Backbone as a chain_set.jsonl record, in Angstrom:
{"seq": "XXXXXXXXXXXXXXXXXXXXXXXXXXXXXXXXXXXXXXXXXXXXXXXXXXXXXXXXXXXXXXXXXXXXXXXXXXXXXXXXXXXXXX", "coords": {"N": [[1.0, -1.545, -0.082], [0.409, 2.459, -0.683], [1.505, 5.338, 0.514], [-0.482, 7.161, 0.201], [-2.142, 5.498, 0.323], [-3.414, 4.629, -1.339], [-3.732, 1.163, -3.349], [-1.034, -1.216, -3.852], [-0.302, -1.918, -7.678], [0.713, -4.599, -7.528], [-0.658, -6.073, -6.327], [-3.416, -5.779, -6.803], [-6.308, -7.316, -7.574], [-8.183, -8.886, -10.216], [-11.0, -8.936, -10.676], [-11.252, -11.623, -9.791], [-12.599, -14.403, -7.973], [-12.617, -15.168, -4.383], [-13.129, -17.569, -2.057], [-13.803, -16.989, 1.388], [-13.316, -18.635, 4.405], [-14.472, -17.798, 7.934], [-14.95, -18.32, 11.045], [-15.359, -16.197, 12.819], [-17.082, -13.045, 12.648], [-16.467, -10.513, 12.607], [-13.664, -10.927, 11.793], [-14.2, -11.56, 9.0], [-15.812, -9.704, 7.819], [-13.979, -7.842, 7.712], [-11.7, -9.125, 6.015], [-13.425, -9.199, 3.532], [-14.108, -6.731, 2.853], [-10.996, -5.544, 2.557], [-9.838, -7.401, 0.679], [-11.286, -6.758, -1.46], [-11.723, -4.174, -1.669], [-9.051, -4.082, -3.418], [-9.934, -5.322, -6.037], [-11.016, -7.77, -5.829], [-13.516, -10.491, -6.095], [-15.447, -11.44, -3.233], [-16.526, -13.969, -1.53], [-17.834, -15.108, 1.497], [-17.751, -17.36, 4.638], [-18.99, -18.317, 7.173], [-19.007, -21.084, 8.265], [-18.138, -24.755, 7.737], [-19.882, -25.918, 6.263], [-21.524, -24.315, 5.024], [-19.468, -23.364, 2.972], [-18.579, -25.904, 2.176], [-20.918, -25.494, 0.019], [-21.266, -23.282, -1.278], [-18.508, -23.356, -2.612], [-18.652, -25.927, -3.919], [-21.278, -24.939, -5.963], [-19.72, -22.398, -7.063], [-17.845, -23.392, -8.366], [-16.006, -23.568, -10.651], [-15.801, -20.856, -10.857], [-14.164, -19.654, -9.137], [-10.968, -18.615, -7.53], [-9.377, -18.722, -5.464], [-9.095, -20.191, -1.702], [-9.766, -19.059, 0.936], [-9.039, -20.039, 4.256], [-9.395, -20.053, 8.097], [-7.666, -22.303, 9.887], [-7.983, -22.902, 12.573], [-10.721, -23.126, 13.212], [-13.214, -23.551, 15.763], [-15.814, -25.018, 15.139], [-14.793, -26.383, 12.914], [-14.356, -29.204, 12.861], [-13.381, -30.931, 11.092], [-11.436, -30.284, 9.281], [-9.596, -31.266, 7.228], [-10.793, -32.916, 5.202], [-13.004, -30.989, 4.591], [-11.547, -29.507, 3.378], [-10.164, -31.013, 1.281], [-12.309, -31.573, -0.018], [-13.154, -28.969, -1.065], [-10.847, -28.573, -3.253], [-11.072, -31.038, -4.816]], "CA": [[0.007, 0.219, 0.143], [1.281, 3.666, -0.739], [1.578, 6.483, 1.513], [-1.824, 7.828, 0.1], [-4.003, 5.039, 0.684], [-3.853, 3.589, -2.744], [-3.265, -0.384, -3.291], [0.174, -1.444, -4.902], [-0.727, -2.749, -8.639], [1.076, -5.974, -8.281], [-2.105, -6.837, -5.378], [-4.885, -5.749, -7.146], [-6.923, -8.419, -8.569], [-8.609, -8.406, -11.942], [-12.056, -9.597, -10.464], [-11.068, -12.648, -9.369], [-13.492, -14.685, -7.187], [-12.289, -15.915, -3.227], [-14.469, -17.85, -1.088], [-13.179, -16.626, 2.469], [-14.043, -18.835, 5.507], [-13.925, -17.758, 9.196], [-16.261, -18.064, 12.105], [-15.391, -14.473, 13.37], [-17.883, -12.149, 11.695], [-15.493, -9.39, 12.574], [-12.535, -11.125, 10.432], [-14.61, -11.826, 7.83], [-16.082, -8.166, 7.339], [-12.779, -7.072, 7.291], [-11.196, -9.507, 5.253], [-14.164, -9.26, 2.654], [-13.61, -5.259, 2.922], [-9.923, -5.555, 2.059], [-10.012, -7.711, -0.428], [-12.635, -6.603, -2.586], [-10.652, -2.915, -2.054], [-7.821, -4.757, -4.05], [-10.447, -5.899, -7.173], [-11.573, -8.695, -5.913], [-14.832, -10.642, -5.775], [-15.473, -12.238, -2.336], [-17.754, -14.564, -0.585], [-17.816, -15.274, 2.703], [-18.891, -18.401, 5.053], [-19.147, -18.633, 8.643], [-18.638, -22.487, 8.671], [-17.301, -25.362, 7.074], [-20.877, -26.498, 5.448], [-21.658, -23.204, 3.939], [-18.155, -23.447, 2.594], [-18.331, -26.706, 1.056], [-22.01, -25.33, -0.486], [-20.487, -22.565, -1.726], [-17.5, -24.033, -3.289], [-19.552, -26.762, -5.29], [-21.951, -23.999, -6.477], [-18.681, -21.538, -7.847], [-16.431, -24.198, -8.706], [-15.578, -23.08, -11.82], [-14.945, -19.839, -10.902], [-12.882, -19.767, -7.837], [-9.566, -18.273, -7.698], [-8.676, -19.304, -4.109], [-9.972, -20.581, -1.203], [-8.862, -18.968, 2.368], [-9.817, -20.477, 5.599], [-9.146, -20.276, 8.984], [-7.448, -23.716, 10.153], [-8.263, -23.73, 13.532], [-11.494, -22.967, 13.833], [-13.91, -24.593, 16.418], [-16.665, -25.392, 14.396], [-14.54, -27.09, 11.693], [-13.781, -30.254, 13.215], [-13.223, -32.461, 9.931], [-10.821, -29.326, 8.335], [-8.682, -31.62, 6.301], [-12.074, -33.192, 4.827], [-13.128, -29.802, 4.187], [-10.142, -29.026, 2.405], [-9.89, -31.761, 0.263], [-13.657, -31.752, -0.877], [-13.25, -28.298, -1.811], [-10.366, -29.032, -3.754], [-11.257, -31.695, -5.673]], "C": [[1.003, 1.456, 0.097], [1.285, 4.319, 0.466], [-0.123, 6.982, 1.626], [-2.643, 6.993, 0.144], [-4.353, 4.445, -0.551], [-2.955, 2.062, -2.852], [-2.154, -0.352, -4.718], [-0.561, -2.087, -6.189], [-0.772, -3.954, -8.246], [0.283, -6.476, -6.722], [-3.268, -6.497, -5.568], [-4.752, -6.89, -8.186], [-7.33, -8.184, -9.796], [-10.217, -9.01, -11.879], [-12.319, -10.866, -10.072], [-11.999, -13.078, -7.983], [-12.605, -15.747, -5.878], [-13.127, -16.084, -2.269], [-12.997, -18.193, 0.328], [-14.272, -17.334, 3.897], [-13.518, -18.78, 7.273], [-15.141, -17.37, 9.975], [-16.459, -16.805, 12.803], [-15.967, -13.603, 12.474], [-16.967, -11.125, 11.417], [-14.224, -9.399, 11.277], [-13.235, -11.382, 9.134], [-15.075, -10.822, 7.336], [-14.363, -8.087, 7.115], [-12.003, -7.699, 6.359], [-11.848, -9.282, 3.401], [-13.763, -7.571, 2.244], [-12.034, -4.819, 1.979], [-9.537, -5.998, 0.619], [-11.03, -7.191, -1.715], [-12.176, -4.882, -2.519], [-9.734, -2.912, -3.478], [-8.829, -5.694, -5.343], [-10.586, -7.497, -6.924], [-12.681, -9.505, -5.306], [-14.755, -11.745, -4.557], [-16.455, -12.66, -1.673], [-17.288, -15.027, 0.45], [-18.358, -16.302, 3.343], [-18.465, -18.42, 6.207], [-18.882, -20.595, 9.09], [-18.443, -23.466, 7.459], [-18.862, -25.909, 5.819], [-21.344, -25.981, 4.289], [-20.189, -23.031, 2.977], [-18.251, -24.518, 1.218], [-19.662, -26.548, 0.079], [-21.833, -24.422, -1.733], [-19.034, -22.701, -3.147], [-18.185, -24.955, -4.35], [-20.413, -25.72, -5.881], [-21.027, -22.966, -7.128], [-17.667, -22.019, -8.435], [-15.58, -23.631, -10.081], [-15.001, -21.551, -11.729], [-14.36, -19.363, -9.879], [-11.879, -19.899, -8.061], [-8.646, -19.161, -6.794], [-9.533, -18.94, -2.844], [-8.968, -20.304, 0.265], [-9.857, -18.997, 3.73], [-9.278, -20.407, 7.223], [-8.712, -21.813, 9.851], [-7.959, -23.965, 11.487], [-9.68, -22.711, 14.111], [-12.492, -24.305, 14.632], [-14.776, -25.663, 16.191], [-16.369, -26.41, 13.084], [-13.519, -28.142, 11.902], [-12.772, -31.212, 12.12], [-12.387, -31.233, 9.108], [-10.21, -30.128, 7.386], [-9.909, -32.217, 5.012], [-13.017, -32.062, 3.723], [-12.309, -28.896, 2.824], [-10.063, -29.616, 1.169], [-10.477, -31.751, -0.517], [-13.456, -30.386, -1.864], [-12.115, -28.009, -3.013], [-10.258, -29.868, -4.96], [-12.215, -31.511, -6.579]], "O": [[2.099, 1.504, 0.657], [1.024, 3.676, 1.483], [-0.806, 7.132, 2.639], [-3.834, 7.288, 0.052], [-5.409, 3.856, -0.779], [-1.785, 1.911, -2.502], [-2.221, 0.122, -5.852], [-1.487, -2.84, -5.884], [-1.802, -4.617, -8.367], [0.87, -7.343, -6.075], [-4.179, -6.751, -4.781], [-3.937, -7.28, -9.022], [-6.832, -7.272, -10.455], [-10.686, -9.512, -12.901], [-13.477, -11.275, -9.987], [-12.134, -12.282, -7.054], [-12.064, -16.809, -6.185], [-13.767, -15.214, -1.678], [-12.004, -18.917, 0.394], [-15.361, -16.932, 4.307], [-12.592, -19.41, 7.783], [-16.005, -16.52, 9.756], [-17.525, -16.423, 13.285], [-15.332, -13.373, 11.445], [-16.646, -10.808, 10.272], [-13.909, -8.608, 10.389], [-12.509, -11.363, 8.14], [-14.841, -10.786, 6.128], [-13.838, -8.414, 6.051], [-11.429, -6.876, 5.647], [-11.16, -9.223, 2.383], [-13.078, -7.372, 1.241], [-11.962, -4.034, 1.034], [-9.096, -5.314, -0.304], [-11.148, -7.646, -2.852], [-12.381, -4.323, -3.597], [-9.709, -2.042, -4.348], [-8.392, -6.821, -5.575], [-10.277, -8.327, -7.779], [-12.902, -9.341, -4.106], [-14.14, -12.796, -4.737], [-17.282, -11.881, -1.199], [-16.133, -15.444, 0.364], [-19.496, -16.551, 2.945], [-17.247, -18.582, 6.266], [-18.614, -21.05, 10.202], [-18.567, -23.051, 6.306], [-18.643, -26.205, 4.644], [-21.558, -26.465, 3.177], [-20.349, -22.176, 2.106], [-18.126, -24.328, 0.008], [-19.689, -27.428, -0.782], [-22.15, -24.704, -2.888], [-18.883, -22.165, -4.245], [-18.214, -24.653, -5.543], [-19.833, -25.652, -6.964], [-21.676, -22.452, -8.039], [-16.742, -21.388, -8.946], [-14.377, -23.371, -10.064], [-14.022, -21.124, -12.343], [-14.019, -18.196, -10.072], [-11.442, -20.89, -8.646], [-7.707, -19.916, -7.048], [-10.315, -17.999, -2.711], [-7.96, -20.904, 0.637], [-10.855, -18.375, 4.093], [-8.303, -21.158, 7.234], [-9.637, -22.364, 10.448], [-8.385, -25.095, 11.724], [-9.707, -21.894, 15.031], [-12.549, -25.494, 14.32], [-14.739, -26.793, 16.677], [-17.204, -27.025, 12.422], [-12.367, -28.192, 11.472], [-11.789, -31.919, 12.339], [-12.813, -31.225, 7.953], [-10.291, -29.524, 6.316], [-9.722, -31.805, 3.868], [-13.49, -32.227, 2.599], [-12.494, -28.111, 1.893], [-9.922, -28.987, 0.12], [-10.062, -31.843, -1.672], [-13.534, -30.47, -3.089], [-12.48, -27.148, -3.813], [-9.565, -29.582, -5.936], [-12.346, -32.305, -7.51]]}, "num_chains": 1, "name": "protein.A"}
């Protein structure tokens, strides 16, 4: 980020879609706003089941999947990641 508040070109997206999974609403909101300001389309999910549903519906459009690996409500995180990636 430049001192004038404008994002660096190297970190700007081109409208790619990112799925962001976190159980904390403040973190989801912060990341949605930050990534959106860098020209990414962001889908946020609060739990693994919602993330799996979104990932299956948007599979062809997703460029990245970002998750909190220490979510208490995500006991089978490796299964969720495996299903999203396959």
